BABA-361957 format. One record per residue (C-alpha): x, y, z; residue in one letter; residue number from 1. Coordinates in steps of 0.001 Angstrom, whole numbers, plus 500000, padded with zeros to 6 digits. Layout:
N
X:Y:Z:r:k
X:Y:Z:A:NUM
...
//
This chain:
910
X:Y:Z:r:k
162326:309312:401296:M:1
164107:305815:399789:A:2
165198:306171:396238:S:3
163226:304541:393730:G:4
166089:301610:392982:S:5
165498:301232:396767:D:6
161788:300894:396563:R:7
161269:299832:393263:N:8
162770:297473:390745:P:9
163807:299109:387472:I:10
163908:296121:385406:I:11
160793:293545:385771:I:12
160203:290036:384296:G:13
162455:288338:382282:G:14
165327:287582:383865:L:15
167397:284392:382905:P:16
166883:282519:385585:S:17
165745:279605:384167:Q:18
168195:279870:381163:V:19
171370:277558:381528:P:20
174733:279056:381283:D:21
176847:277677:378025:F:22
180129:279940:379343:D:23
180294:280384:383042:P:24
183670:281809:382412:E:25
182521:284202:379848:E:26
179709:285498:382418:T:27
182339:286069:384908:Q:28
184300:287954:383506:E:29
180780:290180:382646:W:30
180345:290309:386164:L:31
183624:291323:387787:D:32
183711:294387:385214:S:33
180394:295154:386945:L:34
181871:295233:390025:D:35
184872:296824:388680:A:36
182645:299648:388026:A:37
180449:299936:391197:V:38
183579:299489:393168:D:39
185682:302081:391677:E:40
183141:304233:389687:R:41
180595:304223:392200:G:42
176718:303016:391802:R:43
175339:305451:390024:E:44
178185:305214:387095:R:45
177348:301263:387410:A:46
173921:301704:386996:R:47
174362:304446:383810:Y:48
176220:302097:382406:L:49
173797:299129:382484:M:50
170853:301601:381067:L:51
173643:302398:378337:R:52
173874:298424:377226:L:53
170299:298190:377402:I:54
169715:300581:374977:E:55
172326:299514:372929:R:56
170936:295691:373071:A:57
167926:297363:371854:R:58
169868:299284:368918:E:59
171071:296046:367871:K:60
167983:293922:368101:R:61
169052:292128:370700:V:62
165681:291294:373421:A:63
166185:292588:376667:V:64
163391:293246:379593:P:65
161415:296716:379679:E:66
162523:299170:382068:M:67
159611:299764:384612:R:68
160745:303418:385108:S:69
163293:305902:383875:T:70
165317:308811:385654:D:71
163345:311406:386530:Y:72
164954:313716:383887:V:73
163680:314260:380254:N:74
163079:311219:378075:T:75
164964:313782:374589:I:76
168723:314255:375498:A:77
168986:317848:374532:T:78
171172:316917:372214:K:79
168322:315246:370525:D:80
166414:318043:370414:E:81
165379:318949:367448:P:82
165389:322877:365718:F:83
162618:324466:367170:F:84
160788:326062:363826:P:85
158590:329293:365787:G:86
159608:332408:366765:N:87
159742:332121:370715:E:88
159767:335778:371125:E:89
156608:336235:369216:I:90
154970:332941:370434:E:91
155622:333856:374210:R:92
154206:337354:373858:K:93
150833:335311:372425:I:94
150618:333099:375298:L:95
151025:335935:377698:N:96
147880:337790:376268:A:97
146041:334302:376014:T:98
147065:334056:379578:R:99
145555:337154:380465:W:100
142192:336867:378991:N:101
141768:333555:379885:A:102
141905:334711:384061:A:103
140583:337955:383628:V:104
137695:336281:382141:M:105
137004:333998:384522:V:106
137820:336777:387447:S:107
135086:339014:385746:R:108
132458:336087:385877:A:109
133016:336304:389629:Q:110
131754:340067:389428:R:111
128928:340819:392205:P:112
125370:339795:390833:G:113
126759:337287:388446:I:114
128888:334597:390440:G:115
129222:331924:388402:V:116
132600:330811:388713:G:117
135074:328979:386604:G:118
138806:327641:386643:H:119
142042:329628:386258:I:120
144721:327687:387253:A:121
144659:323899:384879:T:122
144776:326497:382026:F:123
147795:328181:383765:A:124
149692:324768:384150:S:125
148865:323867:380474:S:126
148752:326786:378096:A:127
152308:326444:376765:S:128
151951:322825:376130:L:129
148509:323667:374344:Y:130
150078:326831:372902:D:131
153013:324722:370616:V:132
150396:322318:369791:G:133
148104:325608:367871:F:134
151026:327105:366311:N:135
152628:323979:365578:H:136
150789:320463:365193:F:137
147362:320757:365342:F:138
145743:319870:362147:R:139
142651:322368:360719:G:140
139464:321044:359058:K:141
139933:323262:355861:D:142
141871:320931:353381:E:143
138113:318833:353823:G:144
139114:316189:355807:D:145
138792:315866:359467:G:146
141785:317352:360731:G:147
143358:316418:363869:D:148
141041:315681:366883:Q:149
141829:317711:369723:I:150
140496:316580:373260:F:151
140756:319143:375133:F:152
140983:319104:379104:Q:153
137492:320380:380159:G:154
139145:322692:383147:H:155
141472:324703:380697:A:156
138329:326039:378483:S:157
138696:329332:379458:P:158
142142:329638:377824:G:159
140874:328316:374466:I:160
138310:330294:374255:Y:161
140830:333352:375386:A:162
142903:332227:372386:R:163
139844:332305:369768:A:164
139257:335977:370917:F:165
142457:336805:369993:L:166
141691:335719:366197:L:167
138627:337514:366370:D:168
136366:334017:366432:R:169
134606:335262:369579:L:170
134346:338547:371200:S:171
134766:340681:374235:E:172
130718:340353:374445:R:173
131342:336490:374189:N:174
134116:336307:376869:L:175
131846:338460:379500:D:176
128810:336145:378679:S:177
131345:333053:380121:F:178
128669:330391:382156:R:179
126028:332642:380848:Q:180
124460:330607:378418:E:181
120911:331925:378246:K:182
120809:334999:380455:S:183
123487:336560:377598:K:184
122236:334421:374316:A:185
123273:334528:371776:P:186
126797:335109:373010:Y:187
127162:332468:375744:G:188
130130:330189:376744:L:189
129859:327317:378292:S:190
131720:326208:381105:S:191
133342:323485:379229:Y:192
133984:321266:376443:P:193
130135:321210:375136:H:194
129717:320236:371525:P:195
125813:320392:372410:R:196
125764:323874:373226:L:197
128888:325590:370962:M:198
128055:323112:367982:P:199
130016:325093:365956:D:200
133423:325052:368371:F:201
133002:322038:370812:W:202
133947:318361:368708:E:203
134813:316452:372095:F:204
132868:316661:375676:P:205
135713:315595:378216:T:206
135077:317574:381828:V:207
133241:314124:383079:S:208
136804:313413:384132:M:209
138429:309858:383064:G:210
136217:309790:380052:L:211
138325:312012:377766:G:212
141441:309733:377642:P:213
138520:306329:377024:L:214
137016:308745:374260:G:215
140623:309441:372523:A:216
141548:306034:372320:I:217
138676:304644:370522:Y:218
138447:308040:368361:Q:219
141944:306930:367090:A:220
140362:303516:367086:R:221
137594:304634:364985:M:222
139931:306722:362619:N:223
141816:303195:361439:R:224
138711:301353:360926:Y:225
137006:303665:358782:M:226
140241:304263:356794:E:227
140361:300399:356572:A:228
136984:299917:355535:R:229
137330:302340:352908:G:230
134971:304853:354005:I:231
137319:308195:355087:A:232
140663:309120:354410:D:233
142174:309594:357983:T:234
145779:308757:357632:S:235
146518:312696:358549:K:236
144214:312624:361249:S:237
146210:312755:365063:H:238
144065:312686:368236:V:239
145043:314602:370529:W:240
144078:314138:374437:A:241
145160:316697:377279:Y:242
144672:315172:380649:L:243
145235:315733:384674:G:244
147609:313429:386198:D:245
144865:313763:389102:G:246
142176:312569:385780:E:247
144377:309434:386192:M:248
143095:308060:388796:D:249
140064:307719:387361:E:250
139468:303802:386219:P:251
138056:304694:382715:E:252
141492:306648:382335:S:253
143734:304057:382248:L:254
141667:300922:382146:G:255
141729:300864:377879:Q:256
145544:301595:377210:L:257
146379:298060:376165:S:258
143684:298427:373085:I:259
145737:301149:371474:A:260
149137:299654:371830:A:261
147544:296143:370704:R:262
146133:297686:367891:E:263
149317:299934:366807:G:264
147520:303287:367514:L:265
150439:305689:366635:D:266
147865:308170:365554:N:267
147494:309190:369354:L:268
149079:311025:371734:T:269
148425:311673:375398:F:270
149636:314395:376848:V:271
149391:314288:380590:V:272
149479:317565:382376:N:273
151582:316521:385894:C:274
151161:319695:387886:N:275
151455:317345:391032:L:276
148087:318361:392274:Q:277
144766:317453:392538:R:278
141138:319332:392489:L:279
142589:320202:396199:D:280
145849:318154:396944:G:281
148787:316732:395677:P:282
147946:313530:393827:V:283
150985:311272:395272:R:284
152278:313643:397991:G:285
154673:310479:398641:N:286
155393:309186:395801:G:287
155882:310257:391960:K:288
153011:310246:389664:I:289
155528:310837:387071:M:290
157453:307336:388061:Q:291
154040:305440:388023:E:292
152277:306646:385301:L:293
155382:305753:382955:E:294
155109:302160:384644:S:295
151419:301729:383717:Q:296
152148:303382:379829:F:297
155258:301261:379586:R:298
153284:297684:380845:G:299
150579:298827:378620:A:300
152785:298896:375800:G:301
152813:302803:375026:W:302
155572:304906:374208:N:303
156161:307309:377117:V:304
158295:310497:376497:I:305
158979:312437:379495:K:306
159130:316255:379752:L:307
160351:317385:383251:V:308
162822:320447:383216:W:309
163233:323066:381365:D:310
166167:324234:379437:R:311
167883:325697:382544:S:312
168440:322433:384001:W:313
170380:321627:381090:D:314
173420:322905:382650:P:315
173247:321638:385818:L:316
172567:317876:384301:L:317
175677:318268:382226:A:318
177891:318473:385465:Q:319
176409:315485:386871:D:320
179143:312901:386081:R:321
178374:310756:389377:D:322
174302:310849:389271:G:323
174304:312428:392142:I:324
171701:315303:391510:L:325
169195:312702:389369:V:326
169247:310497:392662:N:327
168540:313645:393784:K:328
165574:314404:392011:L:329
164852:310751:391646:N:330
164341:310659:395609:S:331
162318:313945:395989:T:332
158644:313209:396683:P:333
155828:314995:394610:D:334
154797:316778:397703:G:335
158058:318387:398380:Q:336
158385:319792:394694:F:337
154970:321258:395264:Q:338
156402:322874:397780:T:339
159654:324488:396358:Y:340
156703:325992:393981:A:341
155352:328010:396725:T:342
158904:328998:398263:E:343
161797:330808:397903:T:344
165687:330684:396146:G:345
167197:330771:399478:A:346
165085:327980:400520:Y:347
165294:325420:397583:I:348
168832:326135:398315:R:349
168901:324828:401644:E:350
166939:321936:401273:H:351
167255:320256:397651:F:352
171178:321189:396982:F:353
171826:322318:400427:G:354
172437:318488:401957:D:355
175196:317088:399683:D:356
178650:319020:398569:Q:357
178403:317963:395276:R:358
174678:319502:395248:L:359
175606:322608:396914:R:360
178889:323308:394452:K:361
176868:322757:391279:M:362
174377:325876:392194:V:363
177388:327691:394328:E:364
177978:330587:391022:G:365
173695:330724:391173:M:366
171899:333932:392151:T:367
168387:332527:394658:D:368
166515:334092:391518:D:369
168523:331993:389403:Q:370
167560:329098:391663:I:371
164292:330239:391902:L:372
163439:329953:387791:H:373
164807:326740:387553:L:374
161813:325501:385621:G:375
159294:322887:384634:R:376
159750:321413:381086:G:377
156031:321730:380547:G:378
156331:325466:380174:H:379
159407:325563:378033:D:380
158012:325816:373843:H:381
161438:323991:372807:K:382
161431:321269:374844:K:383
157713:320886:374494:I:384
157911:321029:370352:Y:385
161139:318551:370482:A:386
158219:316098:372693:A:387
155582:316260:370136:Y:388
157808:316084:367460:A:389
159118:312981:368814:A:390
155560:311378:369272:A:391
154244:312484:365989:K:392
157209:310655:364264:A:393
157179:307295:366690:H:394
155400:303905:364656:K:395
153738:301498:365579:G:396
153001:302486:369409:Q:397
150464:305426:370525:P:398
152650:308078:372893:T:399
152132:309536:375857:V:400
153606:312873:377042:I:401
154344:313174:380994:L:402
154969:317124:381230:A:403
155410:318554:384572:Q:404
153966:321937:385210:T:405
152863:323888:387793:V:406
149053:324657:388770:K:407
148640:328273:388577:G:408
151465:328752:387380:W:409
152255:332891:386643:T:410
149025:333970:388350:L:411
151511:334868:391364:G:412
152247:333587:394917:P:413
148658:333446:396323:N:414
148351:330455:393216:F:415
150996:328767:391996:E:416
151054:325277:393516:G:417
148757:326064:396561:R:418
146313:323339:397077:N:419
143239:325649:396924:A:420
144541:327337:393579:T:421
141553:324885:391703:H:422
138822:327086:393601:Q:423
140263:330307:393609:M:424
138692:331466:390956:K:425
139321:335685:391380:K:426
142220:338155:391268:L:427
142655:340804:393732:T:428
143973:344211:392340:V:429
147102:343136:393900:E:430
147287:339647:392088:D:431
146400:341356:389203:L:432
149518:343900:389307:K:433
151842:341257:390054:R:434
150201:338922:387021:F:435
150174:342159:384640:R:436
153955:342720:385417:D:437
154910:339047:384923:R:438
153411:338827:381899:L:439
154189:342344:380360:H:440
150738:343354:379378:I:441
150706:347349:378323:P:442
147418:347646:380976:I:443
147976:350908:383314:A:444
147460:350758:386905:D:445
144381:352705:386896:K:446
142552:350383:384906:E:447
142944:348013:387279:L:448
141936:349708:390140:E:449
138807:351136:388789:S:450
136025:349003:388283:G:451
136374:344885:385933:L:452
140358:344120:384431:P:453
140054:345122:380913:P:454
140904:342056:378357:Y:455
144122:342471:376149:Y:456
144542:343013:372414:H:457
147297:343506:370890:P:458
145768:344669:367807:G:459
144198:342917:364755:R:460
147656:344100:362659:D:461
150160:343513:365284:S:462
152812:340711:364916:E:463
151575:338381:367340:E:464
148579:338135:365701:I:465
149560:337628:361960:Q:466
151264:335156:363258:Y:467
148600:333481:364453:M:468
146425:333701:361868:H:469
149539:331960:359276:D:470
150374:329517:361937:R:471
146609:328315:361718:R:472
146735:328595:357787:N:473
149914:326709:357355:S:474
148073:323970:359741:L:475
144793:323498:357778:G:476
142433:326381:360147:G:477
141101:327300:363500:Y:478
140591:324648:366236:V:479
138701:324107:367629:P:480
136431:323626:365050:T:481
133166:321333:364673:R:482
131917:321212:361196:V:483
129134:318664:359536:D:484
130027:318277:355436:R:485
127760:315277:355758:S:486
124386:314953:353312:K:487
121989:312859:353671:P:488
122085:309492:352899:L:489
119598:307534:350962:A:490
117194:305867:352591:L:491
116080:302468:351470:P:492
111948:302246:350828:D:493
109528:300263:352578:D:494
110776:296888:350610:K:495
113070:296018:353219:V:496
110963:295887:356136:Y:497
108274:293763:354662:A:498
109705:290375:356079:T:499
109250:291852:359890:A:500
105586:292965:358717:K:501
104904:289777:357763:K:502
105182:288443:361017:G:503
106861:285228:362086:S:504
103852:283012:361407:G:505
104429:280213:363245:Q:506
107704:280325:364825:Q:507
108448:281988:367872:S:508
111243:284294:367935:I:509
112378:287202:370454:A:510
112438:290858:370002:T:511
116062:290973:369641:T:512
116098:288537:366723:M:513
112992:290276:365131:A:514
115775:293616:365312:F:515
118225:291240:363817:V:516
116226:290324:360681:R:517
115656:294028:359842:I:518
119380:294811:360694:L:519
120758:291921:358419:K:520
118116:293008:355342:D:521
119051:296903:355921:L:522
122983:296073:355632:M:523
122503:294113:352578:R:524
121125:297284:350802:D:525
123706:299055:347989:K:526
123656:302551:349888:E:527
123669:302343:353472:I:528
124905:298895:354109:G:529
128502:299570:354415:K:530
127775:302753:356310:R:531
126259:300279:359650:F:532
128951:299457:362660:V:533
128033:296875:365067:L:534
128867:297068:368421:I:535
128920:294174:370864:A:536
130770:293604:374085:P:537
131572:289997:373848:D:538
128317:288470:372996:E:539
127026:288439:369533:Y:540
126414:284864:369524:R:541
124292:285512:373083:T:542
122238:288567:370612:F:543
121901:286275:367506:G:544
124009:288002:365245:M:545
126881:285103:364794:D:546
125338:285059:361541:A:547
127133:288403:360602:F:548
130794:286612:361201:F:549
130546:285438:357918:P:550
130081:288099:355768:S:551
130395:291421:357925:A:552
133335:290014:359508:K:553
134915:290810:362638:I:554
137345:293954:362753:Y:555
141179:293528:363627:N:556
143910:295384:362101:P:557
146240:292256:362000:L:558
143464:290273:360518:G:559
143074:286422:361698:Q:560
146941:285074:361876:Q:561
145277:281383:363473:Y:562
142948:278915:362409:E:563
139607:279031:363989:S:564
138737:276896:366309:V:565
135265:277055:364522:D:566
136233:277225:361381:R:567
134052:274358:359715:E:568
131244:275527:360974:L:569
128714:277659:359113:L:570
128950:280650:361515:L:571
132362:280417:362158:A:572
133989:283114:364401:Y:573
135786:285679:361248:K:574
138304:288458:361713:E:575
139534:290935:358976:S:576
141385:294260:358479:P:577
138404:295111:356734:T:578
135605:293877:359125:G:579
132828:295453:360235:Q:580
131791:294206:363148:M:581
133236:295881:366654:L:582
134302:293226:368880:H:583
135566:294876:372067:D:584
135588:292171:374595:G:585
134216:292331:378025:I:586
133902:295912:378608:S:587
130903:297986:378006:E:588
132421:301124:378673:A:589
134841:300024:375612:G:590
131812:299693:373396:C:591
130054:302781:374097:T:592
133088:305129:373466:A:593
133199:302885:369895:S:594
129736:303937:369747:L:595
130060:307656:370530:I:596
132903:307934:368039:A:597
131021:305612:365293:A:598
127973:307904:365921:G:599
129511:311255:365397:S:600
131805:310548:362504:A:601
129852:312505:360297:Y:602
130679:315509:362177:A:603
134424:314411:362664:T:604
135275:313097:359265:H:605
131892:314105:357188:G:606
130959:310410:356925:E:607
127835:309269:358505:P:608
128186:306203:360235:L:609
125261:304284:361797:I:610
126532:302420:364675:P:611
124131:299249:366221:V:612
125228:298899:369841:Y:613
123558:295124:371168:V:614
124205:294594:375069:F:615
122718:293390:377843:Y:616
120233:295800:379082:S:617
121191:295866:382633:M:618
124574:297279:381677:F:619
123615:300120:379729:G:620
122017:303265:380846:F:621
122995:301880:384405:Q:622
126380:300747:384032:R:623
127806:303370:381267:T:624
125360:306304:382010:G:625
127989:308982:382135:D:626
129178:307945:378523:Q:627
125752:307632:377184:F:628
125383:311698:378226:W:629
128142:312474:376774:Q:630
126478:310435:373418:M:631
124759:313114:373809:A:632
126684:315834:374422:D:633
128814:314801:372084:Q:634
125914:314958:369039:L:635
126725:311465:367891:S:636
123873:309104:366712:R:637
122888:305720:366148:G:638
120534:303144:367602:F:639
121596:301096:371515:V:640
119541:298068:371726:L:641
119003:297232:375535:G:642
118622:293401:374655:A:643
117468:290727:377628:T:644
115304:293841:378769:A:645
112883:293045:381822:G:646
113142:292273:385491:R:647
111280:289104:384587:T:648
112443:288096:380766:T:649
115964:286816:381651:L:650
115528:283597:383239:T:651
117901:282072:385560:G:652
120698:285090:385590:E:653
119194:286642:388824:G:654
119497:290181:390655:L:655
122355:292259:388694:Q:656
120742:290795:385048:H:657
117399:291455:385712:A:658
116733:295113:384677:D:659
113445:296866:385621:G:660
114586:300468:385236:H:661
116528:301654:382199:S:662
113715:302770:380177:Q:663
113244:305342:383197:L:664
117041:306000:383330:L:665
116758:306452:379292:A:666
113687:309238:380433:S:667
116504:311460:382325:T:668
118231:311771:378935:N:669
117317:314627:376734:P:670
118974:312897:373843:G:671
118062:309741:373815:V:672
114753:308433:372114:V:673
113601:305357:373562:S:674
111185:302612:372980:Y:675
109767:299868:374343:D:676
108618:297470:371393:P:677
106281:294216:371430:A:678
106600:292967:367783:F:679
108682:293414:364722:G:680
106599:295401:362587:F:681
106261:297678:365370:E:682
110361:297507:365247:M:683
110104:297834:361366:A:684
108385:301452:361582:H:685
110651:302751:364598:I:686
113741:301754:362879:V:687
112819:303508:359872:K:688
111439:306530:361798:D:689
114923:306481:363677:G:690
116774:306223:360296:L:691
115277:309088:358898:R:692
115265:311339:361839:R:693
118954:310536:361815:M:694
120609:310535:358752:Y:695
117680:311711:356514:G:696
116799:315300:355713:E:697
117440:317911:358197:N:698
118885:315288:360796:A:699
118250:315316:364070:E:700
121117:314968:367129:D:701
119180:312373:368922:V:702
120134:308339:369155:F:703
117526:305644:369688:Y:704
117092:303264:372337:Y:705
115000:299908:372201:L:706
114484:297348:374277:T:707
113950:294215:372945:V:708
113911:290459:374810:Y:709
115032:287050:374653:N:710
111689:285327:374925:E:711
110439:283450:371995:P:712
106805:284873:371261:I:713
104840:284426:367578:Q:714
105166:288041:365976:H:715
101783:289056:364294:P:716
101797:290248:361063:A:717
100866:294042:360622:E:718
097223:294764:360785:P:719
095942:295990:357662:A:720
095083:299408:358876:D:721
098485:299708:361241:V:722
098271:302952:363263:D:723
102059:303715:362327:A:724
101718:306903:363757:E:725
100626:305921:367429:G:726
103641:303406:367040:I:727
105959:306409:366453:L:728
104101:308735:369213:K:729
104475:305939:371892:G:730
100673:304493:371812:L:731
097999:302889:369500:Y:732
095101:300065:369925:R:733
096663:296672:369026:F:734
093361:295016:369446:A:735
089645:295710:370044:Q:736
087659:293999:372803:G:737
084998:291934:371147:E:738
083397:289953:374002:K:739
081903:290989:376922:G:740
079751:293962:378314:A:741
081805:296198:380975:I:742
084330:298026:379222:P:743
088036:298546:380114:A:744
091064:299362:378625:Q:745
094651:297861:379922:I:746
097793:299176:378716:L:747
100794:297762:377898:A:748
104448:297770:376421:S:749
107373:295359:374829:G:750
107390:291706:376417:V:751
103986:292627:378624:A:752
101741:292576:375413:V:753
100951:289065:374997:P:754
100280:289100:378688:W:755
097593:291999:378191:A:756
096026:290160:375240:I:757
095575:286667:377605:E:758
094175:288938:380232:A:759
091885:290462:377319:Q:760
090666:286947:376763:K:761
090015:285928:380704:I:762
088270:288898:381317:L:763
086042:288174:378245:A:764
085309:284538:378907:E:765
085091:284648:382172:E:766
083928:287996:383516:W:767
082531:289823:380931:D:768
084768:292503:380410:V:769
085362:294016:377014:K:770
089024:295373:376897:A:771
090330:296874:374631:D:772
094687:296297:374383:V:773
096919:298844:373606:W:774
100849:298899:372491:S:775
102696:301614:374504:A:776
105543:301732:372290:T:777
107090:304590:374462:S:778
106047:305767:377453:W:779
108591:308236:377839:N:780
107619:309932:374486:E:781
104562:310315:375826:L:782
105122:311707:378776:R:783
108072:314310:376418:R:784
104788:314813:374129:D:785
102472:315840:377214:A:786
105125:318079:379517:I:787
106170:319794:376009:E:788
102285:320757:375698:T:789
101818:322005:379434:E:790
104826:323962:378779:E:791
103073:325730:375976:H:792
100066:325982:377487:N:793
102006:327570:379963:L:794
103623:330441:378090:L:795
100901:331037:375555:H:796
097591:331608:377982:P:797
095982:333299:374643:E:798
095917:330279:372676:E:799
093628:327409:372586:E:800
095025:324916:375033:L:801
096599:322210:373676:R:802
095949:318104:374389:V:803
098861:316005:374789:P:804
099097:312933:372160:Y:805
097948:310263:375213:V:806
095232:312369:376416:T:807
094010:312623:373074:Q:808
094392:308926:372000:K:809
092334:307520:375000:L:810
089922:310353:374779:Q:811
087146:307616:373475:G:812
088182:304802:375275:A:813
086140:304182:378172:E:814
087998:303328:381407:G:815
089647:302250:383644:P:816
092677:301774:382352:F:817
095223:299546:383604:V:818
098817:300001:382502:A:819
100990:296825:382586:V:820
105131:296108:381805:S:821
107997:294023:382824:D:822
109289:297183:384039:W:823
109623:299098:387781:M:824
105669:300760:388497:R:825
107400:304245:387614:A:826
108182:303752:384199:V:827
104395:303510:382861:P:828
103217:306391:386080:D:829
104896:308382:384127:Q:830
101719:309579:382243:I:831
099434:308464:384820:S:832
098488:312213:385100:R:833
097083:312311:381686:W:834
095022:309816:381137:V:835
091528:310177:381049:P:836
090486:308204:383767:G:837
090890:305827:386719:A:838
094371:304882:385899:Y:839
096445:301761:387640:Q:840
099785:300476:386919:S:841
101427:297162:387626:L:842
105064:296566:387762:G:843
108395:294557:388526:A:844
109030:296721:391587:D:845
112100:295042:393816:G:846
115291:293064:392877:F:847
115163:290458:390372:G:848
116001:286738:391042:F:849
116400:284056:389373:A:850
113190:281622:388712:D:851
110991:280858:386304:T:852
108962:283497:383715:R:853
105593:282849:384999:G:854
106969:282278:388536:A:855
108792:285748:388816:A:856
105491:287450:387282:R:857
103268:286267:389450:R:858
105589:286836:392170:F:859
105255:290565:391047:F:860
101694:290580:389901:H:861
102007:291438:386413:I:862
100586:288126:384897:D:863
097521:288170:382814:A:864
095621:286367:385919:Q:865
097099:289626:387857:S:866
096252:291714:385433:I:867
092801:290277:385196:V:868
092584:291261:389174:L:869
093314:294699:388801:A:870
091176:295738:386152:V:871
088134:293638:388060:L:872
089719:295933:390935:T:873
089330:299622:389234:E:874
086021:298261:387904:L:875
084702:297320:391986:A:876
086015:300986:392792:K:877
083604:302302:389672:Q:878
080690:300176:390893:G:879
080821:298021:387634:K:880
081330:294985:389383:V:881
080862:293296:392857:D:882
083554:293584:395088:R:883
083038:289649:395656:S:884
084421:289059:392569:V:885
087909:290284:393664:L:886
088248:287618:396412:K:887
086798:284621:393967:Q:888
089781:285930:390802:A:889
092241:285780:393711:V:890
091286:282057:394823:D:891
090587:280834:390920:R:892
093757:281992:390141:Y:893
096079:281391:392891:Q:894
097360:284766:393010:L:895
098465:284366:396235:L:896
101203:281232:395389:D:897
103843:281761:392883:V:898
104393:277431:392316:T:899
100949:277585:390903:A:900
101677:279923:387730:A:901
102585:278629:384124:D:902
106353:278454:384226:P:903
105588:279968:380885:G:904
108631:279551:377668:A:905
111619:278491:378472:A:906
115507:279535:376660:G:907
115375:281829:374326:G:908
118987:283872:374133:D:909
118156:285777:371212:A:910
//
């Protein structure tokens, strides 16, 4: 492999190609000096001198181009390492016990009859990285604040459990219940960091790889936001994110590095465990992942600390006067280093040191065993401590620590560095014996040969355990720990919803604007107004939220250092260090990460925030659905608004903007309470109840999803006898039929309710059908209630059968029942089996397209005239009307001709 200097330039950008030379003679002297250094001392020596000059130039505040990558050695020189304050001997004993118990726990989980699996190798490689953090850096929550926020690498969870066992936070019974959460309840341990499953232990779900680093960035940013707005003192909190080098291939892992640098998040440290392996192979077999990541992080504006080699390399590097060893390290690909991790000292002597006389001479006084144990920096406590201390001390930039390790470290030759290590879950008796000997664990052979391998605890009064407790007490308590110190919020009374309940009068507004009006009144409330966090991906104006710019302002830690182009306008763009609105740019992933961090602030920092995330409906559950699962797992709360909803309502945008299925996707997430409201007064009840459920007494770990539309309609005032329970449970009768002799029922949601009302009128006037119109505010909640009812009936046959809410509600209504929405038919079809009568649904199944609303609805046959036909069709099946009227209706309304449809209302961005 060619050296880095041959393949990749060290310096990128900023070269003085167009700058005039005012002193050519002096320039030539400098160039001659460089030539002389190359000719007399060699290229490596000249390179070293150049790097020192660059370093000195920066010290003198001379602007020079940033280096793309540095040599494949530790960033922190040995002479610059701080004093290590710990007792390394005791810490090594603690770590050995932790390693043993983590591996034994997974191995025991593979016992016959259980076989639930687990992962050993990830923690084995990163154990020292965690141990130094636990012993010296991770702040707990006992001081009353949020402490540090640690995003543990998901596959390393066995090691975190094993450490908690030594501290008596978990029992042996807990460890034996790993991955058996129901069958061994209440002792079961979740596979990975899952706060919903272990709400007193884990804080951040991370095993959906890539979401951990993304979440950590926005958590660090949320900490700064909360402090800037005076909501919580987060000045002592530091965010640590433990990641894998293979995980960095996920787009989400690197996609938002720039915001962390742009906002100077020096309260954030990434620790990338570079064990050079993915799940079943090398990360960059022919390349060097640490160099690649260094370039990416440096380019994004991060402070980079490379932790490559342990202290055993220090004497060799000190001898490297001509740079031959550094050049060898630079030019050796990762695939070869992985091989060295599995080979003998003799092999390493021959293949790494053997091809140059100067390299051979460096190690001629070393035994093969000493060469074999030339280790990697991520396993050296002193080197790790130096890196962590430097990261904490660095100001103005986030820091990434790239720590090289060996996957499966200490587990023995069958595990260390092997491609299959990630899938290996069980240690043989011989593996256990070698592992025990290497860790100096006092367990006899017979205990390993008979039955399951035992756990090891040095004793509650041992110096190791006392040391662990002392360290955690000095750092403010045990980690990880999730604590909810928040108190219920004082929620506003009905007055704040009065405007929404009055309707819009003669004005036509979209449901998006109806929600914004409710939000504006809520944000004026003295008790909870400041707790709202507005989030949108670059389209506040699209959603009619630019009215918040002058008062709430857009959060920017630097403020607004320019004159806004629209500064003369009433609704001018306004940034502020104390701004309430998060304007995260065109990044739904970033916005959703902000949503999650804000929505879990009640537990992270004991201060509830009320996030309101508004986005193009299509780009929510479809685009960032994995993050919504992360949000549910993290027990986050808040309001999620799928604006511009519906397959036919957003005119002109076409296929990838036409959402006809997000309600169906939302139904798959158990943490989501979803609604499809039609009118402002419905929203008022839903929002009020959402605040109660999420922020009142006995708060629930849910978040609300509301689909809102951009089509202007006239909103009626709240009926005097409004069925508030029906609105919240998902179904109520909005308009009872007044004319006609033949009964029927129309169920509609969201923007389809006005179509149903128009169909009701046509049916009465032209076909003698008396149809009631029902507003189905939540198909999903109706289905959820019905399923829970059926499950109760299944398991309690001795009790009186319960009846699903939708069945109760429709029991006295004479069918047939026709359901319609701007969603695909599968959305209303969710309740079909519980409707007490003949049921038919209409929906927008298929791809969306750009056209007028009327043409699109005629195409999908969901407009008012199509509803009329559907009702008549069901009545014909029952013999209540003659089938001949069906053809009459098709012809009268020209239902086969999209051009015959009324185009409908135009425009209406909000």
